[in-house]
C-alpha positions as CSV (number, residue, x, y, z in Angstrom):
1,M,-53.5,15.3,86.6
2,K,-52.5,13.8,83.2
3,Q,-49.5,11.6,83.1
4,N,-48.5,12.2,79.5
5,S,-45.3,10.2,80.0
6,I,-47.2,7.0,80.7
7,K,-48.9,5.2,77.8
8,L,-51.9,3.0,78.2
9,Y,-52.7,0.5,75.4
10,L,-56.3,-0.8,75.4
11,D,-57.8,-3.9,73.9
12,I,-61.5,-4.0,73.2
13,D,-63.0,-7.5,73.2
14,G,-63.0,-9.1,76.7
15,V,-61.8,-5.8,78.1
16,L,-64.3,-3.1,77.2
17,L,-67.0,-5.3,75.4
18,V,-68.6,-8.5,76.6
19,K,-69.4,-11.4,74.3
20,N,-72.7,-10.0,73.0
21,G,-71.0,-6.8,72.0
22,S,-72.4,-4.7,74.9
23,L,-70.2,-2.4,76.9
24,A,-68.6,-4.1,79.9
25,N,-69.6,-2.6,83.3
26,H,-67.9,0.8,83.9
27,T,-66.4,1.1,80.4
28,E,-67.3,4.8,79.8
29,A,-66.3,6.0,83.2
30,F,-63.1,4.0,83.0
31,L,-62.2,5.4,79.6
32,E,-62.9,9.0,80.7
33,W,-60.6,8.5,83.7
34,A,-57.9,6.8,81.6
35,I,-57.8,9.6,79.1
36,D,-57.4,12.1,81.9
37,N,-54.5,10.2,83.4
38,F,-52.6,8.5,80.5
39,E,-51.7,8.8,76.9
40,C,-54.2,6.2,75.6
41,Y,-54.0,4.0,72.5
42,W,-56.3,1.4,71.0
43,L,-54.4,-2.0,70.6
44,T,-56.9,-4.4,69.2
45,T,-57.4,-7.0,66.4
46,R,-60.5,-5.0,65.5
47,D,-58.4,-2.6,63.5
48,R,-54.7,-2.6,63.0
49,R,-54.6,0.6,61.0
50,G,-57.0,3.2,62.2
51,L,-60.3,3.8,63.9
52,E,-63.0,2.7,61.5
53,N,-63.6,-0.8,62.9
54,I,-63.1,0.4,66.4
55,I,-65.9,2.9,66.0
56,L,-68.1,0.1,64.5
57,A,-67.2,-2.2,67.4
58,F,-68.9,0.1,69.9
59,K,-72.1,0.3,67.9
60,Q,-72.8,3.8,69.0
61,Q,-72.7,2.8,72.7
62,L,-69.9,5.4,73.4
63,P,-69.6,9.0,72.4
64,I,-67.6,9.3,69.2
65,A,-65.5,12.0,70.8
66,L,-64.5,9.6,73.6
67,I,-63.5,6.9,71.0
68,N,-61.5,9.5,69.0
69,S,-59.7,10.7,72.2
70,I,-57.8,7.4,72.1
71,R,-55.2,7.1,69.4
72,P,-55.2,4.2,67.0
73,T,-52.1,2.0,66.5
74,Q,-50.6,0.2,63.6
75,W,-49.2,-3.3,63.6
76,E,-48.9,-6.3,61.4
77,T,-48.3,-9.6,63.2
78,L,-47.9,-9.0,66.9
79,K,-49.6,-6.3,68.9
80,T,-46.2,-5.5,70.5
81,E,-45.1,-4.0,67.2
82,A,-47.3,-1.0,68.1
83,I,-45.8,-0.5,71.5
84,D,-42.8,1.7,72.3
85,L,-41.2,-0.9,74.6
86,D,-38.6,1.6,75.8
87,S,-41.4,4.0,77.1
88,A,-43.3,3.9,80.3
89,F,-46.5,2.0,79.5
90,Y,-49.2,-0.5,80.6
91,W,-51.3,-2.8,78.4
92,V,-54.8,-3.9,79.3
93,D,-55.7,-7.0,77.4
94,D,-57.6,-10.3,78.1
95,G,-54.9,-12.5,76.7
96,L,-51.5,-12.2,75.1
97,L,-49.4,-14.6,73.1
98,A,-46.3,-16.0,74.9
99,T,-44.0,-13.8,72.8
100,E,-46.0,-10.7,73.7
101,R,-46.0,-11.6,77.4
102,E,-42.2,-12.0,77.3
103,A,-41.8,-8.6,75.5
104,V,-44.0,-6.6,78.0
105,G,-43.4,-8.5,81.2
106,D,-45.1,-6.9,84.2
107,R,-46.6,-4.1,82.1
108,W,-49.5,-6.3,81.1
109,I,-52.7,-5.9,83.1
110,A,-54.9,-8.9,82.5
111,V,-58.6,-8.7,82.6
112,N,-61.4,-10.8,81.1
113,V,-64.9,-9.3,81.4
114,Y,-66.3,-12.4,79.7
115,K,-65.5,-14.4,82.9
116,Y,-65.4,-11.5,85.4
117,P,-68.0,-8.8,84.6
118,E,-66.5,-6.4,87.2
119,G,-63.0,-6.8,86.0
120,L,-62.5,-3.2,84.9
121,L,-62.8,-2.1,88.5
122,D,-59.8,-4.2,89.3
123,V,-57.9,-2.7,86.3
124,W,-58.9,0.8,87.4
125,E,-57.6,0.1,91.0
126,V,-54.2,-1.2,89.6
127,L,-53.8,1.8,87.3
128,R,-54.8,4.3,90.1
129,G,-51.8,2.9,92.0
130,K,-49.5,3.4,89.0
131,V,-50.6,7.0,88.6
132,S,-49.9,7.8,92.2
133,E,-46.4,6.1,92.2
């Protein structure tokens, strides 16, 4: 059951990719589930204006159709510029600036797969709870 009214913003490094550029554990399954349950957006320093560098980041480790199923965002200085702060949303990222944390409050779901390789499972569990609320 897709929750189109809830937006999910996704970072890449430290969330979906580990330090050597490989996919984090459970990335593909997590993304497939997220796309089915949220309106998903890329929100990454990899590319502030499109998909080109996002596609390159995954080095053909994910199907291009899956990557293209997630919308790109545009922003200049702070990632929060790309977020509709008045909408229902969650943001999965490994680290935010203090001003970004203040802007999004409890809508940030922190994960760092560099330090905790199974971190996406925790994110998935939190988001499952949000879908069922």
